[in-house]
C-alpha positions, 0 to 999 in steps of 0.5 A: 604513508603509501595505500596498496590496492591489487587485484583484477576488477572491471573498469567501473570497479576499479574506479570504486575500489580506487575512490574507496581507497583514496578515502581510507588514506585520507582518513589515515593520515588524519587519524595520524596527524591527530595522534601526532598532535596529542603526543605534543599536547600530553603531560606537562614541562617541569617548569609548569608542574614547579608552578602549579606546585608553587601555587599550591603551596601560597594558597595552603599557607593562607587558607589553612591558618584561616581554617584553624583560626575559624576552628579556634573561634568556634571552639571558644564560643563553645567554651564561654557558653559552656561556662556560662551554664556551669556558672549559673549551677554554681549559683543555684547550688551556692543559694542552697548551700551558702557558698560553693563546692569545694574542689574535693566535691567539684562538679560531682556536687553539681549533677543532677540537681543543678545541672545535667552533665558537665561537657567536656572542654573542647581543647582537651576532650577532658572535664574543664578545671574548677578552683574555688577559695573554699578551704578544706570542707568548708564552703568557697566564697568565689570560683573558677573555671578554666579551659586548656585554650587553643594550645591544648595545655594547662597554663593556669592552674592553682598551684601556677606561679603568682596565682591568688584569690586576693580580691583584687586579682578576681573576676567576675567574667571572662577571662582571655580570648576576644572578649576577656581580660588578661589579668586576674588571679594573679596572672597575666596574658598568655606567658602567664596564663590566659589566652591573647587572641591578637597574638598571632605568633602564639596560641599559648594560654587558657580560657576562664571564667571567674565569678561571682 
């Protein structure tokens, strides 16, 4: 880098100007060096970018499944809490009517005298499914509440192959989920209906609660 100065000045002025010009040259050189240093540091190499992408992929692969499982666990707890409240309403109805509502009447028979409202299934945003052994308009002696479960589809219906109301198949309590049994109403395991949380390869199967 060259620093030029021309002009006629006194010896004193000339010395001052030279000192000023020397200072400017030093500053300019430092700025230029800083610019070179900045250019060397800016951006990432392709290998560095690939490493970052791989790390993000690994973290996402660990975090996303855990996030989904945590969300499902919360929804499952909510489902069984809803079933408990609806079950209590069904039992109160049965005391007054010597039996449970028919499937035709369903939850309409409970609202608002026995329960304020029927909550929606968090896995389907639709009403929980209600089944009973009632015949036609005759009151039933048993009931079954069912949620779509984590897969969001209907796996258990009263028309499902093997479904039955035989005494040995009835369950008083939870079906599927961490605390529920996996056999009941003629159905066994997620392949035929009930959700098994211990099977990491699948989210198939429904959640249920039977009574009384």
